[in-house]
Phi, psi and omega in degrees: 000135181289155178304323182294314180294318180299316180297317179297319180296316181298318180297318182293317179300315179299316182297315182295315183293329184271335188234342188217047175299145182257133180236156178226161183275135178215136174236127176231185179287352187237347184203163175234149183228151176242149183278118180268307180200144178213146171223121183196166179276158174294159182303134177094350179270146181275333179210168185217142178251125178234106184061238181268001183259148172231131183235147168279160190244089172235153186240135174088000181224163170302143180219152179200152180285136176252010182285158174283109185253149176274111184301340183280344185236339183225163179230145180287134178240132174220164181177193183230149168264135183215166178251142176234112179294145182234136175254016179265352179280164179230152176292141180218158175269120184277315178195175177213158185205162173207149184304126177081358183263161178231159178255129176222127180051040175080008181242137177274122186241136173089034176289152176279152182297331186253358184265144176287162172252129183259135177243126181257127183256164179286350178201171178294131178273154179284125184303323185285346185255333190293317183291320182289337182263012184242138176222137178239128180229142171281126184247334176223140176270188185292347177259011179074017181270143181298136176225156176213084181225142181285138178254129176283127183222164170244144183238131181222141173287141178266119184302141176065015176224151175273061188216159174232154179247127178251117187236139179258000183068044179066026182249012172295134182277135180298132177081353182275160176245134182242147175249126176254116185246126176253131177267171179288357175291339177284133179219166176272182185290349176263001179090002178287128185281154175289142174304133184290159176077023179280111175229129180234140185247145172215151178244161182251150179308148185270145178283117184291348179268004180234161170289142181221154175228124175258142184237160171263129185285344175286337176199106186294348176281343174277112189210164178230120179264124182243120182285161176302138177084002180290340177230153183278344179211176182299154190205176169214156185238131175263122180241128182227147175250007184293144176243027187256002176286153183300315179299320180290317178299320179294319179295322178295321179295319179293326178297317182296335181272355181289145177292149177108350175076050178292138176282157176299163179302128180287324175202154178230135175235119176251133182230142175212133181249148182227142178282177178299334180276357179089012180269141178290131182219142175265153183288156176268353178236163180290132176248167181237124177257134179247127180245123186277155169218178182231129173218071187298328182276348181067026182266007179082006179246137180286127182297143172074016180255142175210123358301152182302141183247133177275140180302322184296342181264006180289146177213156178264134178239142179257145179281119170281100189291338180284319185252002181054054180228145171276131181241123184293136178251161177242154176101009178287148178242134183259126177252105183295328182289311180280348184052058179208149174257131181251143183215134181277132181225151173241002180223126180279134181199204174255135181232142182238148174258115184231163177229128174286151177302140180258107180252011182289118180248005186297330183265005183287136172208164181240148178207159357278156174231114001280162174262109183226079189293344181261009184282344179085010179229080185298325181296328183264318188247357178087172179226166177298328179288320182285329178062194179259131186254133168254129185230170184060041185282153175285182182295326182206169179143191180225145172249126178242138182243130184235158167281169181292345178268000175096004177282132180284129180264317187200148172234131183236142174277132183294132174230095184289163000275347180211153179209169186247153166238129185273014179062034176242153178274183184293344177269000180086010181264141177296133182288158178284160175298144179154188181261136180230149178252130175250149180225134174242134179233128177220112186061236178264002183267146182212143176210148178234161178203180185239142174235150174232126177250127177233112183268000000 
């Protein structure tokens, strides 16, 4: 090697080792590592170009390019791959499982009454810490009702795996839901603590000889009630509120394109039942699916909808899985107290809670008539603060106010269920005393009425 090349190589090696050491991520049964910085070729490549540098791709050893390089355009890069232990990482639960069960929306569903539930950690847990830092409680019974009782369990490390087994000794209750809570007292063999707030839920297969209710953990009001005898053997039901499947997303897009201004699905409940063998099965008896909505003010309007949706116009629609379309169903029942629509089904699928546009203007009226805010009798004639009220409004539309000669005074956008007019024209000026005609238009529906203003 010429002195010039040797000097350049020495400078580069010093620079790389002092400023750009390469580290890689590694997890073993005994330690965890974090990635600080890396420069490397994709898998299968012999070398990699980064800016003006070209490197050969070997791992775990000193490396340097042996290619014939043009000194005027590139520079030789060499360095080492090394590991840097980190104490900033935390122990975490990677997943959990039980024989015959499935995971949906982060919940393990369909565990056997006698089988343990296995929890897999990111590293080996310390035997002396895992049992003391674990608590199991029954949180829902087979009817979906809240429970809060401690479950006696045994905890064992699984040899040759970064996992523990939680066993109830065949005492998991059929149809119940359990919460497994790990505290930060649990640590791995290196002393790294478990991330705090770790709670994992699992349910047990349902007794086919009893009534059962399956819930969605994203919203406990989304549920499926299954009567006794609907199945010939024990089973479990997966309930989801997700709207991210391709068929549902396609159906939502088609809904938005329908004439009439349909609002997006307020909620979706998808249900699927499985036998003990893991096969999808439909019930032999009628089940009831409940789809939630929100009306926190109790004003009969569904929260968060625009145009505003009236609770009375809610309906259940079923997903046509062949054509990816929502199909309106009849016979849904609305429970104002539970804020949910219930619908009887004999086939499990995806169901949506939707509201058709409300264009009914038949019940619209304005008060007080006359409006005389200076009369000194606010209860009878109104006040400037109370203004003129339009009530029983449809979901959308416009209110137009005219003089008796047909000149438009003001146009207002409908905001159900009721809204005010401040007796001002479109220029912000208080209107003169006299008779005014109001008109409301919603879709193809229209209604008119009379107002009297006395100042």
